[in-house]
C-alpha positions, 0 to 999 in steps of 0.5 A: 488030222492030229496035232502031235508033238515029236519029241525027237525033233522037238517040234509040233507036227500036223499029220495026215491019216498016214502020219505024213507031216503036213506042217510043223512048228517049234516046241512050246505054246507058240508052236503048238498054237500055230499048228492047232491054227493050221489044223483048224484052217484046213478042217474048219475054215469058218471057225478058223476065220472067227478065231483069228478075228477074235484072237489076233495079237493075243496068244493066250486068248487064241489058245482058248479060242482054239479049244472053244472051236474044238468044243463047237466042232465036237458038237458039244454046244446046244441051243436052248430054245430062246431066240437071240434077236434085236428085240430080245437080246438074250440066249442060252446054250448048254456046253458040255465039259471037255474034261468031264463028259458028264457035266454041262454048263449053262451059258447065258448071253444077256444084253451084251454080256456072257455069264456061265456057271463054270468054276473059271467064270465064277472065280474070275479066271476069264478073258476079255472079249471086246464088246462082250465082256468077260468070257470063259472057254464055254462062253467062247464056244457059245459065241463061236457057235452062234457066230458060225451057226454051228450048234445043236438044237436039242440039249441031251436029256438032263443037261439043262439041269446039270451043274446049276 
């Protein structure tokens, strides 16, 4: 179900495959976020529950969470064979860039904190995730994939060495 902006009505709309309007909301980031959340609720309820739990009361953070959920839904989070457990609280995922499909970022979770080799993380353009510190969109996607159990086990060939 696509989210579209109707310029005539000045509304964000969620439509079905026949272009029938399922839901609509006002223009602007708040309206777009509301419609994207509705789409997530209908098509990926587990990710919707996680996103709303992590992003409540913070519109900017919710917008990033929705983007991260879409990365997970697209199958662009890959688990690198290291197990996250109580004894070894470390993991690594490879997350595909949504703006450049040939670029992969390395996201690490080590003893309660995330790190990523993307430009946003390196320049500090991140958000705070309660209990986990600073996170970029790739770390959010990694976190949502881990919490939902939705990620792929094998990264594409060469992805482990990209953008390091």
